[in-house]
C-alpha positions in Angstrom: 20.7 190.2 0.4 24.1 188.7 -0.5 26.9 187.7 1.8 29.8 187.2 -0.7 32.6 186.8 1.9 34.2 183.8 0.2 34.0 185.2 -3.4 33.7 188.8 -4.6 31.1 187.9 -7.2 29.1 185.0 -5.9 28.0 182.9 -3.0 29.0 179.4 -1.8 26.8 177.4 -4.2 27.9 174.1 -5.7 31.6 174.8 -5.9 33.8 172.5 -7.9 36.3 170.8 -5.6 39.5 168.8 -6.5 38.7 165.7 -8.4 40.8 163.5 -6.1 40.0 165.3 -2.8 39.7 162.2 -0.7 43.1 160.9 -1.8 44.6 164.4 -1.1 43.1 164.5 2.4 44.4 161.1 3.1 47.9 161.5 1.7 48.6 164.9 3.2 47.1 164.2 6.6 44.7 167.2 6.2 42.2 165.8 8.7 44.5 167.0 11.5 44.3 170.5 10.1 40.5 170.4 9.7 40.0 169.2 13.3 42.4 171.8 14.7 40.5 174.5 12.8 37.3 173.3 14.4 38.7 173.4 18.0 38.5 176.4 20.2 41.3 176.2 22.7 41.0 177.7 26.1 43.6 180.0 27.4 42.8 178.8 30.9 40.1 179.9 33.4 38.3 178.7 36.5 36.0 176.4 34.5 38.4 174.9 31.9 42.1 173.9 32.3 44.7 175.6 30.0 44.9 173.9 26.6 41.5 172.3 26.7 39.3 172.6 23.7 35.8 172.6 22.5 35.0 171.1 19.1 32.7 172.9 16.6 31.9 170.2 14.0 30.4 172.7 11.6 33.6 174.7 11.5 35.6 171.5 10.9 33.3 170.5 8.0 33.3 173.9 6.4 37.1 174.0 6.5 37.2 170.6 4.8 34.8 171.8 2.1 36.4 175.2 1.4 40.0 174.0 1.5 39.1 171.4 -1.1 37.9 174.1 -3.6 40.8 176.0 -5.3 40.7 179.7 -6.2 41.8 180.1 -9.8 42.5 183.8 -10.0 44.7 186.1 -8.0 41.9 188.6 -7.4 39.7 186.0 -5.6 42.7 184.8 -3.6 43.7 188.3 -2.4 40.0 189.1 -1.7 39.8 186.1 0.7 43.2 186.7 2.2 42.1 190.2 3.2 39.1 188.9 5.1 41.3 186.2 6.8 43.7 189.0 7.9 40.8 191.1 9.2 39.3 188.1 11.0 42.6 187.6 12.8 42.7 191.3 13.8 39.1 191.6 14.8 38.1 188.1 15.9 35.5 189.4 18.4 33.4 190.8 15.5 33.8 187.7 13.3 32.9 185.5 16.2 29.8 187.6 17.0 28.8 187.5 13.3 29.2 183.7 13.2 27.3 183.1 16.4 24.4 185.3 15.2 24.2 183.3 12.0 24.4 180.1 13.9 21.5 181.1 16.1 19.4 182.2 13.1 20.1 178.8 11.4 19.1 176.9 14.5 15.8 178.8 14.5 15.3 177.9 10.8 16.0 174.2 11.5 13.7 174.2 14.6 10.8 175.8 12.7 11.2 173.3 9.8 11.2 170.4 12.2 8.2 171.6 14.3 6.2 172.4 11.2 6.9 169.0 9.7 6.1 167.1 12.9 3.1 169.0 14.1 1.1 169.8 11.0 2.2 167.7 8.1 3.0 164.3 9.6 0.3 164.3 12.4 -2.3 165.9 10.2 -3.2 168.6 12.7 -5.2 171.3 10.9 -5.4 173.9 13.7 -4.9 176.9 11.5 -4.8 179.3 14.5 -1.9 177.5 16.1 -0.1 177.3 12.8 -0.5 181.0 12.2 0.8 181.8 15.7 3.9 179.7 15.1 4.5 181.2 11.7 4.2 184.7 13.1 6.6 183.8 15.9 9.1 182.4 13.3 8.8 185.6 11.2 9.3 187.7 14.2 12.5 185.8 15.1 13.9 186.2 11.6 13.3 190.0 11.8 14.9 189.9 15.3 18.1 188.5 13.8 18.1 191.1 11.0 17.8 193.8 13.7 20.7 192.2 15.6 22.8 192.0 12.5 22.2 195.6 11.8 23.1 196.6 15.3 26.3 194.5 15.1 27.3 196.2 11.9 26.5 199.7 13.2 28.6 199.1 16.3 31.6 198.9 13.9 32.2 202.6 13.7 35.5 202.5 11.7 35.9 201.3 8.2 36.5 197.6 7.5 40.0 197.1 6.1 38.9 194.3 3.8 36.9 194.9 0.6 34.6 191.9 1.4 33.5 192.9 4.9 33.2 196.5 3.8 30.9 195.8 0.9 28.9 193.3 3.0 28.2 196.1 5.5 27.2 198.6 2.9 25.0 196.1 1.0 23.1 195.0 4.1 22.5 198.5 5.5 21.4 199.9 2.2 18.8 197.1 1.8 17.7 196.9 5.4 17.3 200.7 5.8 15.4 202.5 8.5 12.1 203.0 6.6 12.0 199.3 5.6 12.8 198.1 9.1 10.1 200.3 10.7 7.4 199.3 8.2 8.3 195.6 8.7 7.9 196.0 12.5 4.5 197.7 12.1 3.2 195.0 9.9 4.4 192.3 12.3 2.6 194.2 15.2 -0.7 194.4 13.3 -0.5 190.7 12.3 0.2 189.7 15.9 -2.8 191.7 17.1 -5.1 190.1 14.6 -3.8 186.6 15.3 -4.4 187.2 19.0 -8.1 188.0 18.5 -8.1 191.4 16.9 -10.8 192.6 14.5 -10.2 192.1 10.8 -12.1 194.3 8.4 -12.7 192.7 5.0 -14.5 193.5 1.8 -15.7 191.0 -0.7 -18.1 190.3 -3.5 -20.9 187.7 -3.2 -21.0 185.2 -6.0 -23.3 182.3 -6.7 -24.6 180.4 -3.6 -23.4 183.4 -1.5 -19.7 182.5 -2.0 -17.2 185.2 -1.4 -14.8 186.3 -4.1 -12.2 189.0 -4.5 -11.7 189.1 -0.7 -9.6 192.2 0.3 -8.2 193.0 3.7 -9.0 196.6 4.5 -7.6 197.0 8.0 -6.8 195.3 11.3 -8.1 196.7 14.6 -7.2 195.9 18.1 -9.7 193.6 19.9 -10.5 196.6 22.1 -12.3 199.1 19.8 -11.1 202.2 21.6 -7.5 201.2 20.8 -8.0 200.9 17.1 -4.8 200.8 15.1 -6.4 202.8 12.3 -3.7 202.3 9.6 -4.6 200.5 6.4 -2.5 197.3 6.4 -2.7 197.1 2.6 -0.6 200.3 2.3 2.2 198.8 4.5 2.1 195.5 2.5 2.4 197.4 -0.8 5.4 199.3 0.5 7.0 196.0 1.5 6.1 194.5 -1.8 7.9 197.2 -3.7 11.0 196.5 -1.6 10.7 192.7 -2.2 9.9 193.1 -5.8 6.6 191.3 -5.3 3.5 192.9 -6.7 0.1 192.9 -5.0 -0.7 192.9 -1.3 -4.5 192.3 -1.5 -6.0 189.0 -0.4 -7.8 188.2 -3.7 -9.7 185.4 -5.4 -10.3 183.3 -2.3 -13.4 181.3 -3.4 -15.5 178.6 -1.9 -15.8 180.4 1.5 -19.5 180.1 2.4 -21.0 183.1 4.2 -22.1 180.9 7.0 -18.5 179.7 7.9 -17.1 180.6 11.2 -15.8 184.1 11.5 -12.6 182.8 13.1 -11.9 180.6 10.0 -12.6 183.5 7.7 -10.2 185.7 9.7 -7.5 183.0 9.7 -7.9 182.5 6.0 -7.3 186.2 5.4 -4.2 186.2 7.7 -2.9 183.0 6.2 -3.0 184.6 2.8 -1.1 187.6 4.1 1.4 185.2 5.7 1.9 183.6 2.3 3.0 187.0 1.1 6.0 186.6 3.4 7.1 183.3 1.9 9.6 184.8 -0.6 10.8 187.1 2.2 11.5 184.2 4.5 13.1 182.0 1.9 15.4 184.8 1.0 16.4 185.4 4.6 16.8 181.7 5.2 19.3 181.5 2.3 21.0 184.7 3.5 21.6 183.4 7.1 22.6 179.9 5.7 25.3 181.5 3.5 26.4 183.7 6.4 26.7 180.7 8.7 28.7 178.7 6.2 31.0 181.5 5.1 31.8 182.9 8.5 32.5 179.3 9.8 35.5 179.2 7.4 37.0 182.4 8.9 36.4 181.2 12.4 38.3 178.0 11.5 41.1 180.1 10.0 41.6 182.1 13.2 41.5 178.9 15.3 44.1 177.3 13.1 46.4 180.4 13.2 46.2 180.6 16.9 47.3 177.0 17.3 50.2 177.5 14.8 51.4 180.5 16.8 51.1 178.5 20.0 53.7 176.1 18.7 55.7 178.8 17.1 54.9 177.6 13.6 55.5 180.5 11.1 52.5 182.1 9.4 52.7 184.0 6.1 50.3 184.9 3.3 51.4 183.5 0.1 52.0 185.2 -3.3 50.8 184.1 -6.7 53.6 183.3 -9.2 53.6 181.9 -12.7 53.1 178.2 -12.6 56.7 177.5 -13.7 58.0 179.2 -10.5 58.0 178.0 -6.9 59.8 179.5 -4.0 59.6 179.4 -0.2 61.7 179.8 2.9 61.1 178.4 6.4 58.4 175.9 5.2 57.4 173.3 7.7 55.0 170.4 7.6 51.9 171.7 9.3 50.1 168.5 10.1 53.2 167.1 11.8 53.6 170.3 13.8 50.0 170.1 15.0 50.2 166.4 15.8 53.5 166.6 17.7 52.8 170.1 19.1 56.2 171.4 18.3 58.1 173.0 15.4 59.5 170.6 12.8 62.7 171.3 10.8 62.0 173.9 8.0 63.2 174.0 4.4 63.7 176.4 1.6 63.7 176.3 -2.2 64.0 178.6 -5.1 62.8 176.8 -8.2 62.5 179.4 -10.9 61.3 178.1 -14.3 61.3 174.5 -12.9 58.3 172.2 -13.1 60.0 168.9 -12.1 61.4 168.4 -8.6 63.1 165.1 -7.8 64.0 164.3 -4.2 66.3 161.4 -3.2 68.7 160.7 -0.4 69.0 159.0 3.0 66.2 156.8 4.3 64.2 158.5 7.1 65.9 161.8 6.2 62.6 163.8 6.0 61.8 163.4 2.3 58.2 162.4 2.6 57.7 165.0 5.3 59.1 167.6 2.9 56.8 166.5 0.1 53.7 166.7 2.4 54.8 170.2 3.5 54.7 171.2 -0.1 51.3 169.7 -0.8 49.7 171.2 2.4 51.1 174.6 1.6 49.8 174.4 -2.0 46.3 173.5 -0.8 46.3 176.3 1.8 47.7 178.8 -0.7 45.0 178.0 -3.2 42.1 178.5 -0.8 43.2 181.9 0.5 44.6 180.8 3.8 48.0 181.5 5.3 50.9 179.0 4.8 53.2 177.5 7.4 56.3 179.3 6.1 58.3 182.5 6.4 57.7 183.2 2.7 55.8 181.2 0.0 55.1 181.8 -3.6 53.4 179.4 -6.1 51.1 179.2 -9.0 47.4 178.3 -8.9 46.3 174.9 -10.2 42.8 173.6 -11.0 43.7 170.2 -9.7 46.1 168.7 -7.3 46.9 164.9 -7.4 48.7 162.8 -4.9 50.1 159.3 -5.4 51.6 158.1 -2.1 52.7 154.5 -1.2 50.0 153.1 1.1 51.2 151.9 4.5 48.9 148.9 4.2 50.6 147.9 1.0 53.4 146.3 3.0 51.0 143.7 4.2 50.0 142.7 0.7 51.7 139.7 -0.9 50.6 140.4 -4.5 48.9 143.0 -6.6 50.7 146.0 -5.0 52.1 147.2 -8.3 48.7 146.7 -10.0 47.1 148.9 -7.3 49.7 151.6 -7.8 49.3 151.5 -11.6 45.5 151.6 -11.2 45.7 154.8 -9.2 48.1 156.3 -11.6 45.9 155.4 -14.6 43.0 157.2 -12.8 45.2 160.3 -12.4 46.3 160.3 -16.0 42.6 160.1 -17.1 42.0 163.5 -15.5 45.3 165.4 -15.2 45.6 168.5 -17.3 48.3 171.2 -17.9 46.8 173.2 -14.9 47.5 170.4 -12.5 50.3 169.5 -10.0 51.2 165.9 -9.1 52.9 164.8 -5.9 54.5 161.3 -6.1 55.8 159.7 -2.9 57.9 156.6 -3.4 55.7 155.5 -6.2 56.6 152.2 -7.9 58.9 151.0 -5.1 56.7 147.9 -4.9 58.5 146.3 -7.8 62.2 145.7 -8.8 64.5 148.7 -9.1 64.9 148.1 -12.8 61.1 147.8 -13.6 60.2 150.6 -11.3 62.7 152.9 -12.9 61.4 152.2 -16.3 57.8 152.9 -15.2 58.7 156.1 -13.4 60.9 157.3 -16.3 58.0 156.9 -18.8 55.5 158.6 -16.6 57.7 161.5 -15.6 58.8 162.1 -19.2 55.2 162.2 -20.5 54.3 164.7 -17.8 57.5 166.8 -18.3 56.9 167.0 -22.0 53.4 168.5 -21.3 55.0 170.9 -18.8 52.9 169.5 -15.9 54.4 170.2 -12.5 55.6 167.0 -10.8 57.0 166.9 -7.3 58.4 163.5 -6.4 60.2 161.6 -3.7 61.8 158.4 -5.0 64.1 155.5 -3.9 64.5 154.5 -7.6 68.1 155.7 -7.8 68.6 154.3 -11.3 65.7 156.4 -12.5 67.0 159.5 -10.7 70.6 159.2 -11.9 69.4 158.6 -15.5 67.1 161.6 -15.4 69.8 163.8 -13.9 72.3 162.7 -16.6 70.0 164.1 -19.4 70.4 167.6 -17.8 66.7 168.5 -18.1 66.4 172.3 -18.2 63.3 172.6 -16.1 64.2 170.2 -13.4 65.8 170.5 -10.0 67.3 167.6 -8.0 67.2 167.6 -4.2 68.3 165.2 -1.5 67.8 164.6 2.2 70.9 165.9 3.9 73.2 163.3 5.7 76.3 164.3 7.6 79.5 162.2 7.4 78.8 160.6 10.7 75.4 159.4 9.4 73.3 162.0 11.2 70.1 163.1 9.5 69.5 166.9 9.6 66.0 166.5 8.0 67.0 169.4 5.7 66.4 169.0 2.0 69.3 170.4 -0.1 70.0 170.8 -3.8 72.4 168.2 -5.0 72.9 165.4 -7.6 71.3 162.0 -6.8 73.6 159.8 -4.8 74.4 156.1 -5.3 72.7 154.9 -2.2 69.9 155.6 0.3 72.1 154.6 3.2 69.8 151.9 4.4 72.8 150.3 6.3 72.7 153.3 8.6 69.3 152.2 9.9 70.5 148.6 10.1 73.4 149.7 12.3 71.1 151.7 14.5 68.9 148.7 15.1 71.8 146.4 15.9 73.1 149.0 18.3 69.8 149.2 20.0 69.7 145.4 20.4 73.1 145.4 22.0 72.1 148.1 24.5 
């Protein structure tokens, strides 16, 4: 059984995440998004006040993992976007699917813990108790398979997404009626035997009256007049064909003396039959584990979308463009919107055939916020989520790199430039043509002249390799010199400032100015002091 809700051709197994994922999470404030996705907010009822939330740590963790693994082809991205859309439309089904998988995984974890504590660590060899526990566990796994089948059959209409539609068809074709009925009959017979029923065996007697080639013929109820009368071996052989496991006989059990207790002999036979179910259980454990992980992502997506809508943040599904193109309208910085619980100023851009974007302009004019909004949107775009914009189109990149000035750098008296150069060297060791780099006020820790030279060399090297660079800079000498060369594939933006000094927080296309208007901030501080 395969889940395949995150990828059309595979499961969530050892995915390759961004190389610099921890830096990305830190620089783009993604932790706020992960936590929001893992929070289920109440709409208000008698027990919980409006706006209160419950945190699902597993959903938070899965959002963190999945968002840090980019999808590299348009087919995979559209496949996932379809399921996100369907999860938003039919949340009750996806929630039921997630909760069922969650319960099944709790059962798996409980059994593993009990088995380890009770029989392995403490050395308890009570085989009867072990058999009863294993049978109970097997019965519970079958119960969850039954519940999943019931849940899928209740969905009478066709699923709109390819992923959920194929998941339903795959599961129902494998867990068909005959297989399900046979499985329940075998579980019933095993339960009867474990509870004291009669086990009919055949064997050969070897040297010293040792039994060999032991075969289970049939199981009878402990009350003879209610004999079950079906050969268990036939049922096991039918299951074996379905599970691609050959042989259902209990064979080659040697060293069982004829004088051993009948109970031990019966338990040995049943334990051998239980071992037949080991591949079955392992397969179902993996299946429910995958279902739990993959549905958690979609639960998180819906939670996140609901919070965005609550604060009137735009939601759109992005489009895949050639890497040289980038366009968007109504883009906002999502982590800021979630943190402040209101709608930030939005921006737009149409950068066709441009892979260098340089942003300058007034201090505290929204430049860093603009850059983070781009980075967050790119991450969400590449994992198949919606984007906080009216429209958004961008390419797909194997790696995303961020190089933001650290807030704690301001407290350092020396080595700040060395630290920045060290991080940049690490990026250069791993950056490739299918990467995008976000630079936020990099190399502002040295003089204007020295910083401009460093920035110029780095940007030129990346520009020549056609690697997309999105940068915010206060190095005006670098920006003006770069603009003067009229690079064909570059666009220059600035934080808008009105004549009266008011910042609109809009980022507009314009030539780099001669100043960052730092005196505006000084005047505001002086005015505050006087007041």
